[in-house]
N, C-alpha and C positions, 0 to 999 in steps of 0.2 A: 486531719485532712480538712482542706478548705471546702466550704459550701458555696455553690453558685446558685443564684436565684434567677429563674427564667420567668418572665412575664409573658403571658400569651396575648395574642392580639384580639382575643374574643371580648365581647362586651361585658362579660361577668367579672373580668379582672382576676381570673383564676391564676394562682401562683403555684409553682412546684419547685422543689429544691432537689438538687442532685449533688452527690459527692463527687468531687473531681479526683481522679487517680493521681498518685504522686508522679512527678515528672519522669521518673524512670519507667513508668508504665504507659505513658502517652505514646501512641504510635504516630510518628510524623512521616507523611508521605511527601515525595518531591512534587512540586507543582506540575500540573498537567501541561504538556507542551501542545502548541497548536499543530494540528495535523497538516502536513504539507500535501496539497492536492496536486497530483500529476495529471496534466492534460493528456487526453487520449489522441492517438494518431489515426488517421484514416489509411486505407489501403494505398491510396495515392501518395500520401506522405511517406509511407514505408518504402514504396517503390522508388521514390526520389532518393531517400536516404541510402538504400541499398544499390541504387543505379541498376534496377531491373524493371521489367514491365509489370503493369498492373496484373496481368494474367498470371505471371510467376508468383506474385504475392498471394493471389487467390488460391492458386494450386497448392502452394506450400503452407497455406493456412488450414488446409483440410486433409489432404491425403498423401502428399509426397514428402520425402525426406530431402533435405532437412526441414523439419516441421517448425513453422513460425508460431510463437506463442500468441494466441488470439483471444479476443473477448467477442463472443457472438451476442449481438443485440437482438431484442425480440422481433424487430422488423426485418431481420436478415442481414443487416449491415455488420461489417466487421470493424473492430477497433483494437488498437494495440497500445500497450504501455511503452513509452519511450525507453524506460529502464530495461524492459524485457527485450526490446530490439537491440539495445546496446549489449546486453548479456549474450544474445544470439550471435552477434558479430564477434564478441570475444571468444565464444565457444568454437565458432567456425575457424577463427584464427588459430586457436590452440590445436584443433584437429589437423589443420593444414601444416602446422609446424611439426607435429608428431609424424605425419606422413613423410615430410622431407627428411627427418632424422632416420626413419626406418629404411629409406632408399639407399 
């Protein structure tokens, strides 16, 4: 096996040696990907997207069905992930289609 020498950055020039495992034992991980940050929507943004009133959004973020997926901030404001709102729309569309087929 090959030896690798590491030099420390300390002032005393301390050296240590480590044995490197054979290539078959080296674990290679894929590079980390940059995390895509999704901006959060306000209740007003959601109301515009769904073409409903702000009161409807507030009501359906807390107690009424269908329940909107919401993130409650510490100061009482509400925020929504755009992807969660799109999933909500898809789910409502699916339920509507099932009702039409059942009729």
